[in-house]
A tleap script that builds the chain and sets N, CA, C and O, in Angstrom:
source leaprc.protein.ff14SB
mol = sequence {
  NMET TYR ASP ILE ARG ILE THR ALA ILE ARG
  LYS ALA ASP TYR ARG ASP LEU GLN ALA LEU
  TYR GLU ASN PRO ILE GLN HIE THR CYS ASP
  VAL SER GLU GLY GLN GLN TRP VAL SER VAL
  GLY GLY ALA ARG PRO ASP GLY PHE CYS PRO
  SER ALA TRP ASP SER LEU ARG PRO PHE ALA
  GLU ALA LEU ALA ALA GLY GLN GLY ASN PHE
  TYR ASP GLY TRP MET ARG ASN PRO TYR SER
  ALA LEU ILE SER CYS ASN ASP GLY PHE ARG
  PRO VAL SER PHE LEU LEU GLU ARG ILE GLU
  LYS GLU THR THR CTHR
}
set mol.1.N position { 1.035 -22.174 2.590 }
set mol.1.CA position { 1.733 -21.537 3.701 }
set mol.1.C position { 2.057 -20.086 3.354 }
set mol.1.O position { 2.215 -19.717 2.191 }
set mol.2.N position { 2.145 -19.294 4.393 }
set mol.2.CA position { 2.486 -17.880 4.255 }
set mol.2.C position { 3.766 -17.596 5.032 }
set mol.2.O position { 4.077 -18.285 6.003 }
set mol.3.N position { 4.497 -16.590 4.605 }
set mol.3.CA position { 5.617 -16.080 5.379 }
set mol.3.C position { 5.081 -15.013 6.318 }
set mol.3.O position { 4.042 -14.406 6.062 }
set mol.4.N position { 5.805 -14.795 7.410 }
set mol.4.CA position { 5.368 -13.857 8.442 }
set mol.4.C position { 6.466 -12.824 8.674 }
set mol.4.O position { 7.617 -13.175 8.933 }
set mol.5.N position { 6.097 -11.544 8.579 }
set mol.5.CA position { 7.028 -10.455 8.894 }
set mol.5.C position { 6.939 -10.209 10.399 }
set mol.5.O position { 5.849 -10.070 10.955 }
set mol.6.N position { 8.085 -10.158 11.037 }
set mol.6.CA position { 8.166 -9.889 12.470 }
set mol.6.C position { 8.922 -8.585 12.654 }
set mol.6.O position { 10.059 -8.453 12.202 }
set mol.7.N position { 8.294 -7.621 13.315 }
set mol.7.CA position { 8.904 -6.313 13.534 }
set mol.7.C position { 8.962 -6.025 15.026 }
set mol.7.O position { 7.954 -6.145 15.723 }
set mol.8.N position { 10.136 -5.646 15.519 }
set mol.8.CA position { 10.277 -5.217 16.911 }
set mol.8.C position { 9.670 -3.814 17.024 }
set mol.8.O position { 10.201 -2.850 16.472 }
set mol.9.N position { 8.563 -3.718 17.739 }
set mol.9.CA position { 7.819 -2.462 17.838 }
set mol.9.C position { 8.272 -1.611 19.026 }
set mol.9.O position { 8.431 -0.397 18.903 }
set mol.10.N position { 8.475 -2.256 20.170 }
set mol.10.CA position { 8.862 -1.501 21.366 }
set mol.10.C position { 9.707 -2.389 22.265 }
set mol.10.O position { 9.472 -3.592 22.383 }
set mol.11.N position { 10.694 -1.769 22.896 }
set mol.11.CA position { 11.567 -2.464 23.837 }
set mol.11.C position { 11.565 -1.697 25.153 }
set mol.11.O position { 11.901 -0.514 25.199 }
set mol.12.N position { 11.188 -2.380 26.202 }
set mol.12.CA position { 11.178 -1.765 27.533 }
set mol.12.C position { 12.450 -2.158 28.280 }
set mol.12.O position { 13.117 -3.126 27.915 }
set mol.13.N position { 12.777 -1.410 29.315 }
set mol.13.CA position { 13.970 -1.679 30.110 }
set mol.13.C position { 13.651 -1.322 31.555 }
set mol.13.O position { 13.707 -0.153 31.937 }
set mol.14.N position { 13.317 -2.325 32.357 }
set mol.14.CA position { 12.891 -2.107 33.739 }
set mol.14.C position { 14.082 -2.220 34.679 }
set mol.14.O position { 14.302 -3.255 35.308 }
set mol.15.N position { 14.844 -1.138 34.761 }
set mol.15.CA position { 16.072 -1.139 35.568 }
set mol.15.C position { 15.796 -1.327 37.055 }
set mol.15.O position { 16.618 -1.899 37.772 }
set mol.16.N position { 14.652 -0.851 37.519 }
set mol.16.CA position { 14.323 -1.040 38.929 }
set mol.16.C position { 14.136 -2.518 39.256 }
set mol.16.O position { 14.582 -2.978 40.307 }
set mol.17.N position { 13.492 -3.254 38.382 }
set mol.17.CA position { 13.309 -4.688 38.595 }
set mol.17.C position { 14.621 -5.443 38.440 }
set mol.17.O position { 14.883 -6.407 39.160 }
set mol.18.N position { 15.440 -4.999 37.497 }
set mol.18.CA position { 16.751 -5.616 37.315 }
set mol.18.C position { 17.576 -5.473 38.593 }
set mol.18.O position { 18.211 -6.430 39.038 }
set mol.19.N position { 17.564 -4.273 39.183 }
set mol.19.CA position { 18.337 -4.018 40.400 }
set mol.19.C position { 17.840 -4.871 41.570 }
set mol.19.O position { 18.635 -5.307 42.403 }
set mol.20.N position { 16.547 -5.103 41.630 }
set mol.20.CA position { 15.974 -5.870 42.735 }
set mol.20.C position { 16.132 -7.383 42.579 }
set mol.20.O position { 16.356 -8.082 43.567 }
set mol.21.N position { 16.019 -7.893 41.354 }
set mol.21.CA position { 15.856 -9.329 41.194 }
set mol.21.C position { 16.834 -10.040 40.263 }
set mol.21.O position { 16.994 -11.257 40.358 }
set mol.22.N position { 17.486 -9.312 39.373 }
set mol.22.CA position { 18.285 -9.988 38.352 }
set mol.22.C position { 19.741 -10.131 38.777 }
set mol.22.O position { 20.340 -9.196 39.309 }
set mol.23.N position { 20.300 -11.313 38.535 }
set mol.23.CA position { 21.741 -11.487 38.689 }
set mol.23.C position { 22.422 -10.786 37.519 }
set mol.23.O position { 21.868 -10.742 36.421 }
set mol.24.N position { 23.603 -10.243 37.736 }
set mol.24.CA position { 24.318 -9.610 36.616 }
set mol.24.C position { 24.534 -10.625 35.492 }
set mol.24.O position { 24.895 -11.776 35.738 }
set mol.25.N position { 24.308 -10.181 34.267 }
set mol.25.CA position { 24.511 -11.049 33.111 }
set mol.25.C position { 25.414 -10.345 32.107 }
set mol.25.O position { 25.474 -9.116 32.062 }
set mol.26.N position { 26.107 -11.133 31.313 }
set mol.26.CA position { 27.062 -10.592 30.341 }
set mol.26.C position { 26.384 -10.054 29.093 }
set mol.26.O position { 26.749 -8.992 28.590 }
set mol.27.N position { 25.402 -10.782 28.597 }
set mol.27.CA position { 24.786 -10.404 27.320 }
set mol.27.C position { 23.286 -10.217 27.517 }
set mol.27.O position { 22.585 -11.140 27.931 }
set mol.28.N position { 22.809 -9.036 27.222 }
set mol.28.CA position { 21.374 -8.792 27.281 }
set mol.28.C position { 20.831 -8.713 25.862 }
set mol.28.O position { 21.584 -8.804 24.892 }
set mol.29.N position { 19.558 -8.546 25.752 }
set mol.29.CA position { 18.884 -8.486 24.456 }
set mol.29.C position { 19.476 -7.372 23.590 }
set mol.29.O position { 19.647 -6.239 24.041 }
set mol.30.N position { 19.781 -7.713 22.346 }
set mol.30.CA position { 20.345 -6.714 21.442 }
set mol.30.C position { 19.396 -6.360 20.301 }
set mol.30.O position { 19.816 -5.842 19.267 }
set mol.31.N position { 18.112 -6.646 20.503 }
set mol.31.CA position { 17.099 -6.284 19.511 }
set mol.31.C position { 16.899 -4.772 19.541 }
set mol.31.O position { 16.897 -4.155 20.607 }
set mol.32.N position { 16.732 -4.184 18.360 }
set mol.32.CA position { 16.464 -2.750 18.246 }
set mol.32.C position { 15.049 -2.535 17.733 }
set mol.32.O position { 14.554 -3.306 16.911 }
set mol.33.N position { 14.400 -1.484 18.222 }
set mol.33.CA position { 13.073 -1.141 17.704 }
set mol.33.C position { 13.165 -0.897 16.208 }
set mol.33.O position { 14.071 -0.211 15.735 }
set mol.34.N position { 12.229 -1.458 15.476 }
set mol.34.CA position { 12.216 -1.330 14.027 }
set mol.34.C position { 12.897 -2.479 13.306 }
set mol.34.O position { 12.721 -2.636 12.097 }
set mol.35.N position { 13.659 -3.271 14.009 }
set mol.35.CA position { 14.341 -4.407 13.397 }
set mol.35.C position { 13.305 -5.411 12.891 }
set mol.35.O position { 12.273 -5.619 13.529 }
set mol.36.N position { 13.584 -6.033 11.739 }
set mol.36.CA position { 12.630 -6.960 11.130 }
set mol.36.C position { 13.283 -8.284 10.760 }
set mol.36.O position { 14.483 -8.363 10.495 }
set mol.37.N position { 12.454 -9.313 10.753 }
set mol.37.CA position { 12.819 -10.658 10.327 }
set mol.37.C position { 11.667 -11.205 9.515 }
set mol.37.O position { 10.562 -10.664 9.562 }
set mol.38.N position { 11.907 -12.268 8.774 }
set mol.38.CA position { 10.844 -12.973 8.068 }
set mol.38.C position { 10.883 -14.433 8.494 }
set mol.38.O position { 11.908 -15.105 8.386 }
set mol.39.N position { 9.749 -14.902 8.976 }
set mol.39.CA position { 9.573 -16.317 9.292 }
set mol.39.C position { 9.050 -16.985 8.036 }
set mol.39.O position { 7.954 -16.673 7.571 }
set mol.40.N position { 9.825 -17.898 7.490 }
set mol.40.CA position { 9.436 -18.602 6.272 }
set mol.40.C position { 8.619 -19.830 6.675 }
set mol.40.O position { 9.136 -20.766 7.285 }
set mol.41.N position { 7.348 -19.803 6.325 }
set mol.41.CA position { 6.475 -20.931 6.603 }
set mol.41.C position { 6.311 -21.255 8.076 }
set mol.41.O position { 6.023 -22.401 8.420 }
set mol.42.N position { 6.486 -20.280 8.953 }
set mol.42.CA position { 6.302 -20.497 10.385 }
set mol.42.C position { 7.543 -20.952 11.123 }
set mol.42.O position { 7.456 -21.323 12.293 }
set mol.43.N position { 8.701 -20.933 10.470 }
set mol.43.CA position { 9.949 -21.343 11.113 }
set mol.43.C position { 10.642 -20.144 11.758 }
set mol.43.O position { 10.462 -19.004 11.329 }
set mol.44.N position { 11.441 -20.417 12.801 }
set mol.44.CA position { 12.189 -19.352 13.472 }
set mol.44.C position { 13.214 -18.776 12.509 }
set mol.44.O position { 14.005 -19.517 11.926 }
set mol.45.N position { 13.206 -17.454 12.339 }
set mol.45.CA position { 14.192 -16.822 11.455 }
set mol.45.C position { 15.610 -16.983 12.004 }
set mol.45.O position { 15.814 -17.012 13.218 }
set mol.46.N position { 16.578 -17.086 11.110 }
set mol.46.CA position { 17.981 -17.152 11.518 }
set mol.46.C position { 18.315 -15.925 12.357 }
set mol.46.O position { 17.947 -14.803 12.006 }
set mol.47.N position { 19.006 -16.144 13.455 }
set mol.47.CA position { 19.441 -15.047 14.302 }
set mol.47.C position { 18.381 -14.519 15.256 }
set mol.47.O position { 18.657 -13.610 16.038 }
set mol.48.N position { 17.180 -15.069 15.206 }
set mol.48.CA position { 16.110 -14.592 16.087 }
set mol.48.C position { 16.256 -15.257 17.454 }
set mol.48.O position { 16.526 -16.455 17.540 }
set mol.49.N position { 16.081 -14.494 18.501 }
set mol.49.CA position { 16.240 -14.977 19.876 }
set mol.49.C position { 15.370 -16.213 20.137 }
set mol.49.O position { 14.148 -16.144 20.003 }
set mol.50.N position { 15.984 -17.340 20.508 }
set mol.50.CA position { 15.205 -18.549 20.770 }
set mol.50.C position { 14.177 -18.376 21.888 }
set mol.50.O position { 13.078 -18.924 21.806 }
set mol.51.N position { 14.523 -17.625 22.925 }
set mol.51.CA position { 13.590 -17.411 24.026 }
set mol.51.C position { 12.376 -16.594 23.574 }
set mol.51.O position { 11.242 -16.919 23.924 }
set mol.52.N position { 12.617 -15.539 22.799 }
set mol.52.CA position { 11.495 -14.747 22.274 }
set mol.52.C position { 10.652 -15.593 21.332 }
set mol.52.O position { 9.427 -15.470 21.315 }
set mol.53.N position { 11.300 -16.454 20.543 }
set mol.53.CA position { 10.569 -17.306 19.611 }
set mol.53.C position { 9.590 -18.216 20.351 }
set mol.53.O position { 8.512 -18.512 19.835 }
set mol.54.N position { 9.956 -18.664 21.557 }
set mol.54.CA position { 9.050 -19.506 22.338 }
set mol.54.C position { 7.712 -18.812 22.570 }
set mol.54.O position { 6.669 -19.466 22.591 }
set mol.55.N position { 7.736 -17.493 22.745 }
set mol.55.CA position { 6.497 -16.729 22.957 }
set mol.55.C position { 5.732 -16.504 21.655 }
set mol.55.O position { 4.502 -16.533 21.638 }
set mol.56.N position { 6.462 -16.280 20.572 }
set mol.56.CA position { 5.841 -15.928 19.293 }
set mol.56.C position { 5.425 -17.132 18.454 }
set mol.56.O position { 4.503 -17.038 17.644 }
set mol.57.N position { 6.097 -18.254 18.644 }
set mol.57.CA position { 5.935 -19.417 17.763 }
set mol.57.C position { 4.492 -19.839 17.515 }
set mol.57.O position { 4.127 -20.032 16.355 }
set mol.58.N position { 3.645 -19.993 18.539 }
set mol.58.CA position { 2.286 -20.452 18.240 }
set mol.58.C position { 1.530 -19.509 17.294 }
set mol.58.O position { 0.751 -19.960 16.455 }
set mol.59.N position { 1.761 -18.221 17.433 }
set mol.59.CA position { 1.084 -17.247 16.585 }
set mol.59.C position { 1.681 -17.238 15.181 }
set mol.59.O position { 0.949 -17.151 14.196 }
set mol.60.N position { 3.012 -17.327 15.086 }
set mol.60.CA position { 3.660 -17.362 13.775 }
set mol.60.C position { 3.238 -18.606 12.998 }
set mol.60.O position { 2.955 -18.528 11.802 }
set mol.61.N position { 3.196 -19.735 13.667 }
set mol.61.CA position { 2.786 -20.975 12.994 }
set mol.61.C position { 1.332 -20.901 12.533 }
set mol.61.O position { 1.006 -21.330 11.426 }
set mol.62.N position { 0.461 -20.357 13.381 }
set mol.62.CA position { -0.953 -20.241 13.011 }
set mol.62.C position { -1.132 -19.289 11.831 }
set mol.62.O position { -1.870 -19.599 10.896 }
set mol.63.N position { -0.466 -18.138 11.864 }
set mol.63.CA position { -0.563 -17.187 10.757 }
set mol.63.C position { -0.004 -17.794 9.470 }
set mol.63.O position { -0.568 -17.597 8.393 }
set mol.64.N position { 1.096 -18.525 9.580 }
set mol.64.CA position { 1.695 -19.147 8.399 }
set mol.64.C position { 0.755 -20.186 7.787 }
set mol.64.O position { 0.768 -20.401 6.575 }
set mol.65.N position { -0.054 -20.824 8.621 }
set mol.65.CA position { -0.998 -21.837 8.144 }
set mol.65.C position { -2.302 -21.224 7.626 }
set mol.65.O position { -3.206 -21.949 7.209 }
set mol.66.N position { -2.400 -19.894 7.651 }
set mol.66.CA position { -3.591 -19.228 7.124 }
set mol.66.C position { -4.627 -18.895 8.181 }
set mol.66.O position { -5.689 -18.363 7.859 }
set mol.67.N position { -4.334 -19.198 9.430 }
set mol.67.CA position { -5.266 -18.866 10.503 }
set mol.67.C position { -5.102 -17.409 10.903 }
set mol.67.O position { -4.148 -16.750 10.491 }
set mol.68.N position { -6.016 -16.917 11.691 }
set mol.68.CA position { -5.963 -15.543 12.161 }
set mol.68.C position { -7.156 -15.254 13.036 }
set mol.68.O position { -7.773 -16.164 13.590 }
set mol.69.N position { -7.480 -13.976 13.159 }
set mol.69.CA position { -8.605 -13.532 13.978 }
set mol.69.C position { -8.514 -14.093 15.398 }
set mol.69.O position { -9.486 -14.634 15.927 }
set mol.70.N position { -7.341 -13.958 16.001 }
set mol.70.CA position { -7.113 -14.456 17.346 }
set mol.70.C position { -8.012 -13.739 18.346 }
set mol.70.O position { -8.244 -12.536 18.228 }
set mol.71.N position { -8.501 -14.457 19.302 }
set mol.71.CA position { -9.311 -13.915 20.392 }
set mol.71.C position { -10.488 -13.088 19.881 }
set mol.71.O position { -10.801 -12.032 20.430 }
set mol.72.N position { -11.131 -13.577 18.829 }
set mol.72.CA position { -12.367 -12.984 18.301 }
set mol.72.C position { -12.255 -11.502 17.962 }
set mol.72.O position { -13.064 -10.692 18.414 }
set mol.73.N position { -11.251 -11.154 17.166 }
set mol.73.CA position { -11.152 -9.792 16.674 }
set mol.73.C position { -10.257 -8.880 17.477 }
set mol.73.O position { -10.426 -7.661 17.443 }
set mol.74.N position { -9.314 -9.441 18.194 }
set mol.74.CA position { -8.406 -8.676 19.033 }
set mol.74.C position { -7.606 -7.654 18.238 }
set mol.74.O position { -7.417 -6.530 18.702 }
set mol.75.N position { -7.133 -8.018 17.054 }
set mol.75.CA position { -6.310 -7.115 16.245 }
set mol.75.C position { -7.135 -6.523 15.108 }
set mol.75.O position { -8.022 -7.186 14.569 }
set mol.76.N position { -6.845 -5.277 14.745 }
set mol.76.CA position { -7.524 -4.646 13.596 }
set mol.76.C position { -7.289 -5.442 12.327 }
set mol.76.O position { -8.216 -5.683 11.555 }
set mol.77.N position { -6.045 -5.852 12.114 }
set mol.77.CA position { -5.719 -6.727 10.993 }
set mol.77.C position { -5.852 -8.158 11.518 }
set mol.77.O position { -5.054 -8.567 12.361 }
set mol.78.N position { -6.829 -8.926 11.050 }
set mol.78.CA position { -7.036 -10.266 11.600 }
set mol.78.C position { -5.881 -11.230 11.331 }
set mol.78.O position { -5.802 -12.283 11.964 }
set mol.79.N position { -4.994 -10.892 10.411 }
set mol.79.CA position { -3.848 -11.749 10.111 }
set mol.79.C position { -2.573 -11.159 10.693 }
set mol.79.O position { -1.533 -11.112 10.035 }
set mol.80.N position { -2.674 -10.709 11.940 }
set mol.80.CA position { -1.534 -10.151 12.656 }
set mol.80.C position { -1.695 -10.451 14.147 }
set mol.80.O position { -2.759 -10.867 14.605 }
set mol.81.N position { -0.614 -10.228 14.886 }
set mol.81.CA position { -0.646 -10.371 16.344 }
set mol.81.C position { 0.469 -9.511 16.923 }
set mol.81.O position { 1.527 -9.371 16.309 }
set mol.82.N position { 0.243 -8.940 18.084 }
set mol.82.CA position { 1.263 -8.185 18.805 }
set mol.82.C position { 1.589 -8.989 20.050 }
set mol.82.O position { 0.771 -9.099 20.964 }
set mol.83.N position { 2.794 -9.550 20.080 }
set mol.83.CA position { 3.195 -10.476 21.129 }
set mol.83.C position { 4.505 -9.992 21.748 }
set mol.83.O position { 5.412 -9.560 21.037 }
set mol.84.N position { 4.597 -10.067 23.067 }
set mol.84.CA position { 5.828 -9.695 23.753 }
set mol.84.C position { 6.634 -10.934 24.098 }
set mol.84.O position { 6.078 -12.005 24.344 }
set mol.85.N position { 7.937 -10.778 24.112 }
set mol.85.CA position { 8.791 -11.881 24.533 }
set mol.85.C position { 8.621 -12.083 26.039 }
set mol.85.O position { 7.973 -11.285 26.717 }
set mol.86.N position { 9.206 -13.147 26.541 }
set mol.86.CA position { 8.984 -13.505 27.943 }
set mol.86.C position { 10.031 -12.953 28.903 }
set mol.86.O position { 10.124 -13.429 30.035 }
set mol.87.N position { 10.812 -11.977 28.494 }
set mol.87.CA position { 11.810 -11.358 29.371 }
set mol.87.C position { 11.124 -10.283 30.214 }
set mol.87.O position { 10.767 -9.222 29.701 }
set mol.88.N position { 10.944 -10.554 31.484 }
set mol.88.CA position { 10.268 -9.605 32.361 }
set mol.88.C position { 11.082 -8.372 32.692 }
set mol.88.O position { 10.528 -7.386 33.177 }
set mol.89.N position { 12.384 -8.399 32.442 }
set mol.89.CA position { 13.254 -7.270 32.744 }
set mol.89.C position { 13.406 -6.303 31.582 }
set mol.89.O position { 13.547 -5.099 31.794 }
set mol.90.N position { 13.379 -6.815 30.355 }
set mol.90.CA position { 13.533 -5.975 29.161 }
set mol.90.C position { 12.697 -6.560 28.021 }
set mol.90.O position { 13.241 -6.974 26.997 }
set mol.91.N position { 11.367 -6.593 28.202 }
set mol.91.CA position { 10.507 -7.212 27.179 }
set mol.91.C position { 10.484 -6.413 25.879 }
set mol.91.O position { 10.568 -5.184 25.868 }
set mol.92.N position { 10.368 -7.160 24.790 }
set mol.92.CA position { 10.243 -6.572 23.464 }
set mol.92.C position { 8.874 -6.967 22.924 }
set mol.92.O position { 8.485 -8.132 23.002 }
set mol.93.N position { 8.143 -5.999 22.378 }
set mol.93.CA position { 6.862 -6.270 21.730 }
set mol.93.C position { 7.105 -6.414 20.241 }
set mol.93.O position { 7.704 -5.546 19.605 }
set mol.94.N position { 6.628 -7.524 19.694 }
set mol.94.CA position { 6.818 -7.840 18.284 }
set mol.94.C position { 5.483 -7.854 17.563 }
set mol.94.O position { 4.512 -8.430 18.053 }
set mol.95.N position { 5.433 -7.214 16.387 }
set mol.95.CA position { 4.257 -7.276 15.526 }
set mol.95.C position { 4.499 -8.363 14.498 }
set mol.95.O position { 5.475 -8.315 13.748 }
set mol.96.N position { 3.607 -9.345 14.464 }
set mol.96.CA position { 3.653 -10.414 13.475 }
set mol.96.C position { 2.579 -10.126 12.445 }
set mol.96.O position { 1.421 -9.905 12.799 }
set mol.97.N position { 2.956 -10.127 11.162 }
set mol.97.CA position { 2.009 -9.854 10.083 }
set mol.97.C position { 2.192 -10.871 8.974 }
set mol.97.O position { 3.308 -11.149 8.535 }
set mol.98.N position { 1.083 -11.414 8.536 }
set mol.98.CA position { 1.142 -12.344 7.414 }
set mol.98.C position { 1.499 -11.577 6.152 }
set mol.98.O position { 0.903 -10.542 5.853 }
set mol.99.N position { 2.472 -12.089 5.416 }
set mol.99.CA position { 2.820 -11.529 4.114 }
set mol.99.C position { 1.842 -12.158 3.134 }
set mol.99.O position { 1.757 -13.381 3.029 }
set mol.100.N position { 1.118 -11.332 2.431 }
set mol.100.CA position { -0.046 -11.785 1.679 }
set mol.100.C position { 0.231 -12.740 0.533 }
set mol.100.O position { -0.690 -13.415 0.072 }
set mol.101.N position { 1.451 -12.821 0.061 }
set mol.101.CA position { 1.767 -13.749 -1.028 }
set mol.101.C position { 1.954 -15.141 -0.446 }
set mol.101.O position { 2.868 -15.369 0.347 }
set mol.102.N position { 1.094 -16.068 -0.835 }
set mol.102.CA position { 1.198 -17.434 -0.342 }
set mol.102.C position { 2.418 -18.109 -0.960 }
set mol.102.O position { 2.678 -17.971 -2.155 }
set mol.103.N position { 3.165 -18.842 -0.130 }
set mol.103.CA position { 4.362 -19.543 -0.591 }
set mol.103.C position { 4.045 -21.013 -0.830 }
set mol.103.O position { 2.984 -21.503 -0.445 }
set mol.104.N position { 4.958 -21.691 -1.455 }
set mol.104.CA position { 4.771 -23.120 -1.725 }
set mol.104.C position { 5.511 -23.987 -0.742 }
set mol.104.O position { 5.669 -25.185 -0.980 }
set mol.105.N position { 5.974 -23.419 0.363 }
set mol.105.CA position { 6.733 -24.164 1.369 }
set mol.105.C position { 5.880 -25.233 2.002 }
set mol.105.O position { 6.350 -25.963 2.874 }
savepdb mol mol.pdb
quit
């Protein structure tokens, strides 16, 4: 198994869509660009947004298991993926990268 580095690359904020469709909410996403986590053996990192994890999980698990080259060469680094969370109002793009040292997990 491999560990996976997850980096928040970009965070969008679609205020026009929020004004049209979103009910007011108390707590919005508090992820910052550049923030990093490590998925140990494909598990959700502590403190990582459960909703965002739903989008990233299949890729993190596959990378942790040694798989890669998603969609026949989509990424320059075959052991990485750029995945956005499922929040249509303020999506965050996350870069998942396999940490090259294999773990014994």
